[in-house]
C-alpha positions in Angstrom: 153.7 77.4 85.9 152.5 74.4 83.7 154.1 74.3 80.2 152.2 74.0 77.1 152.9 70.4 76.9 151.4 70.0 80.4 148.3 71.5 79.1 148.3 69.5 76.0 148.5 66.3 78.6 145.7 67.7 80.6 143.5 68.2 77.8 143.4 71.8 78.3 145.0 72.7 74.5 144.2 70.1 71.9 146.7 68.1 70.0 147.1 65.8 67.0 147.5 62.5 68.9 149.3 59.7 67.3 150.2 57.5 70.1 149.6 57.6 74.2 150.5 55.4 77.1 150.2 56.2 80.8 153.7 57.7 81.2 153.8 59.5 77.4 152.0 61.4 74.6 153.0 61.6 71.1 151.6 64.1 69.1 151.9 66.2 65.7 154.2 69.4 65.8 152.1 72.2 64.4 155.1 73.8 63.1 156.8 70.9 61.4 160.0 70.5 59.6 158.4 67.9 57.5 155.0 66.1 57.2 154.9 63.7 59.8 156.9 65.5 62.5 156.2 64.0 65.7 156.8 65.2 69.5 157.2 62.8 72.2 156.7 64.0 75.6 156.6 62.6 79.3 153.5 63.2 80.9 155.2 64.4 84.0 156.9 67.7 83.9 160.5 67.6 83.4 162.5 70.1 81.9 165.5 68.6 81.0 165.6 65.1 79.2 168.6 63.8 80.8 167.2 64.8 84.2 164.5 62.0 84.1 164.8 58.9 85.9 167.0 56.3 84.0 163.9 53.8 83.7 161.4 56.3 82.7 163.9 57.6 79.9 164.7 54.0 78.6 160.6 53.6 78.4 160.6 56.8 76.5 163.0 55.8 74.1 161.3 52.4 73.4 157.8 54.6 73.2 159.3 56.7 70.4 160.6 53.7 68.7 157.5 52.1 68.2 155.9 55.9 67.3 158.9 56.2 64.6 158.0 52.7 63.0 154.4 54.0 62.6 155.7 57.2 60.9 158.0 55.3 58.4 154.8 52.9 57.7 152.7 56.2 56.8 155.1 58.8 55.6 157.5 58.1 52.7 161.0 58.7 54.0 164.4 56.8 54.2 164.5 57.1 58.1 162.7 58.7 61.1 165.4 61.2 62.5 165.8 62.0 65.8 166.3 65.2 67.5 166.6 66.6 71.3 166.9 70.3 71.7 165.0 71.1 74.5 165.2 75.0 74.6 162.1 76.0 72.9 159.8 74.7 75.6 161.0 73.6 79.0 159.4 70.0 79.1 161.3 67.1 78.0 160.5 66.2 74.2 162.0 64.0 71.4 161.2 65.2 68.0 160.8 62.2 65.5 161.3 63.8 61.8 161.0 61.8 58.3 164.0 62.5 56.5 165.5 61.5 53.3 168.8 63.7 54.0 170.5 65.2 56.6 169.5 68.6 55.7 165.8 67.6 56.5 166.4 67.7 60.2 167.8 71.2 60.0 165.7 73.3 62.6 167.0 76.8 61.0 164.8 75.8 57.8 161.2 77.4 57.5 158.7 75.3 59.1 155.6 73.9 57.1 152.4 75.2 57.2 149.9 72.4 57.5 146.0 72.7 57.6 144.3 71.1 60.6 142.2 68.8 58.7 145.4 67.2 56.8 147.1 67.3 60.1 144.1 65.5 61.7 144.4 63.1 58.7 148.1 62.2 59.1 147.7 61.8 62.9 144.8 59.5 62.2 146.9 57.3 59.8 149.9 57.1 62.3 147.5 56.2 65.1 146.0 53.5 63.3 149.1 51.4 61.9 
């Protein structure tokens, strides 16, 4: 059965896309820890990040680096934190979260509620850097 992320890749479910390549898609998390929280996924369906082919995994890290640099240009933050949890959706993904302190990347914190028009605006700013 296709994951929600595979459905996003296929265009069955909309997303607030910030970057895309032949192999990867980056889009805003709709339940973010911070404004500018992005998910980076491979377009192929693989459950566990470290089950990915080494070459594809390396490309995913480089793709994520490019997206993180764009986030940092748009969202005021000290750094863009990186997290790989992989329990909530069985499709490998990397969280890129703008942070100013270590507590900003605590996934037990309440998630932000951001209106669709604001998410669209943020996604467009990141995508157009």
